N, C-alpha and C positions, 0 to 999 in steps of 0.2 A: 350665503350659500345660494346656487341656482340650482335647481332638480328638474331632472328630465322625466316626466311620466308619460305613460301610454294609457290611451282608454282602450275600450274594447275594439275599436277599430284600428288600434295602433298609431294614432295620431299622436304626434309629439305635441304636449300642450304648455310646457315650461321646462326650462333649463337647471341643473343643480350642478354648481361648479365648486368642486371640493380641492382644497389648495394645501399642500404642506411644503413650506419653503424654507429653506436656509440659505438666505441671499449672500453669501460671502463668497469671496474669490475662490474657485477650485472645488465647490461643494456641489452637492447633488439638488436638483429642483423637481419635485413631483406633485402633479394634480390629476385629478381626473373628473368624469361626469359619470352620473348613474341615474335612471338606466338608460343605457342607450343601443339600440338596435344596430347601426353603424355609425362609427366615429371616424372623421379625418382631422388631423392635427395639421397646423401651420406653424411655422416660424418666420415672422415678418413676411406673410403672404406666400410662403414657399411651403409646399406639402412636406410633411416628415413622415417617413414610412417606419420607423423603429419602435411605435408605440406597442406596449402589452395591452391584452385584453383579457379580462377575468370572465369566465362563463358566468351566466346566472345560477345559483344554487336552487335544490329543489324547493317547490313552492313558491317562486320569488321569478318576475322577468327581469330583474335588474341585473344588468353587467355593469362592469367596469372597464375604463380604459385608462392606461396610466403611461405617461411618457416621462423617461428619466434623460437628463441631460448634465453631463459631467463635466468638468472644467470650465465652468461659467468664469468669466473675466469681466474687466472693466468695459470692453467692447461690446458687450451684451447689454450694458444699461440703456434702459429706453426701448429695447427691443419687445415685440408682442409675441406672445404663444396662444395660439387659439384653437380650442377644439370645437368641430361642428359635428352636430349630430342630425341624422336624417332617417326616415324609413320609407316604405313604400305606399304609406297612407297619405291621405291627402294634405296638403299645408307645407309651408316652406321650411327647410332646414334651420335648426336654432343652433347658436353657438354663443361661446363664452371665451373672452380674452383676458389675459393676465398681462400687464405690463411689468416687465422684469425691473426691478429695483435691486440694489445692493450697495454695501458698504465697503471701500477699499481705501487703501493708504495712500497718501499724496503722491503725485508723480510732479517732482519740480524741474523746471528748466530755467537757467541763468541765461540773460540776453544782455549784450554791450548796446548803449545808446547807439541809436541807428546814425546819429551825427559823428560818431567817433571813427576813426581809422586804427585798428588795434596794432597795426604796424608802425603807426607814427605818432604814438601817445609820449611826450616829453615832460620832464619835470615842471612843474607850475600848471599843468592842464588839468583841469576840472572833469572828472570821470565819474559815470553814473552807469548803475545797471538795474535791469527789472527782472523780477523773477514771476514766473508764471506758475501757477499751481493747479492741476487736475486731482480732485479729491472729491470724496463723498463719505460721509457729509463735508461740507466744506471745511477748509483749513482755518482754524482758530488763531494760529500764529505763524509767522515766516522769522526763520533766523537766519543770519549772515556769518559767514565765516571767511576767514584769511587764514589759508595754510593750515587750516583744519581747527582754528581757535574761533570762538565766539567772537562776534564784532558787537560793540555796544556803542551807542550813541556818545559822540566826544565832540562838540562842536568847535573846542579849542584845538583838536588835531584834524579838524576837516573832515569828521565823519559823521554824516547824516543819515538816520534811517527813518523812512516815511511809508506807512503802509507796506507794500511790497516793491520798494524801492532802495536802492542804496546810493549816496552820493559820497565822491572821494573828493575833497577840495585841495587844489594846489598838489597834485601828488608829487612824491619824491622817490628815489630810487629804493628807499626801505618800503615803500607802499607796493613794490613789485611783488609778485606771488600767485598764488593759487587762490581762487575765490568760488565759493558755492553758496547755494541757497537751500535752506531746509524746510518743508512744510509740515506741519504739524494737525493731526485732527484725532478724532477718538478711537480710531482704529491704529494709529502708530504715526510714523515719521517718513519721510521721504526725501533723501538729499538729492540734488542735482550735479550733473557731471561738473567738474572744476573748469573754471575758465581762467588760464594764465594771464595774468596782467604783466605785459613787458613795459617798463617805464624807460626811456631813452634819457641819457644825460643831456643837459642843456648844452648847447653849443658854444665854448668858451672861448673868448678872443684871444688869439696868441699873439703877445709882443715879442718880435724877433729882432735882435740886435747885430747889425753888421758894422763892424771897426775895423779901419784899415790904417796903416801908416805911410803917409804920402808927403811930398815937399816938392812944390807949394800946396798948403793945407785947402786951398780953394777947391773943394771936390763936389762932383755931381755923381749922385746915385742912381742907380736904375735897376729894379726887381723884376724878375720874371717868375713865373710859376709853369712848371713842367708836370703833367701828368701822361698816363700811357697813351692819351688821346691828343692834347694841345700842348703849345707852347706860347703863353699869352703874356703880356706887360701887366704888372701890377698898377693899378690906377694910383696917379699922384695924391689923390686925397687921402690914401692909406698910408701914406709915406711921410716921415718926419725925418729931418736932419739936424744935427748939431756938431759942428766941426768936422772931424773926420769919422763921425759916425753916423749911421742912419738905422731908424726903427721904423719897421712896417706892422701894421696891425692886420691881423689876419683871422677871418674867422670861417672855419669849414662849414658848409650848410648840408652837403650831401656827400655821398661816396668819392664822387669824382672830384670833390675839393681836396682830397688827400693827394700828397704827391711832394714834390721837391720845389722849393724856393731857392732862386739865384740871385746873388747881390753882386751887381758890377760897380766899382767905382772908376772915375776919369778925373783926371785935371788938365791943365792946357800941355802937359808933357806927353800925356798918351792915357789909355785905358788900360786897366787892369786885365793881365793875360789869364788868369785862372779865377773865376768868381768864388765867392764864399758860398758855400752849399748847406742847405738847411732841409732835412728831411721831415715833413709833416704827416704824422701817423696818428690813427684812431687810439685813443686811451683803451689800455686793456689786450691790445692784440700783441701777440708774441709772433718773436721772428726768429728765425735760426739761420745762422750762416753755413 
């Protein structure tokens, strides 16, 4: 404790700091100095004007100044509260400072690996998350959850947990869903917001067969692709021919690769008047006629 005493000339000789603190979120903190002729309070070097003063009782020159602050939160950690005492006697003002400290439950945040695009995670990709935790005292444990269920290390299934990081190796459609992390300390626990991991299906190669009835059977095939923007010929390297049938290997990579494939056959007599038509659509889409 620090005490402020006055001699006969009312010069302040030393400070007396009295503190009664409950350093938890939302509680009150009170401290005072005595005796004090004039006291000024500062909160992070800004003057505070709502301190109370208890006048000296009979036979004593001691007074008490008390500052009460409600609704303390984690934003107030490491802030400074200072009371400064001075009077009209010679000598500089004396001050005492309290550095605010308190315990609070963890505040967790889940972050997707910076090299990953959340809109372009496909089956087979390795995905990793980091969890940042703001807590006092520090978190002693971080837990990972998938759709609300705790995740445990399982190397065989590609689940690796290290410190505050989660690695998912070779993700599949079953890996998709909501992920969150939870920090634990002696005050309780705090869960992050959920991060929805969307896993796109691998682009599967389609083998499309076009078969015609023609005589003579020496047939040439031509394939074209038509979407809402372009009409292009399919490269011969993707086309195979066997007798009166042709097979094209087609792998859509983007939304623009879905559309209509047209197969044209021709021989020395002439060309097919109406092509064979194949509609390429993304799996899972529904169409109404």
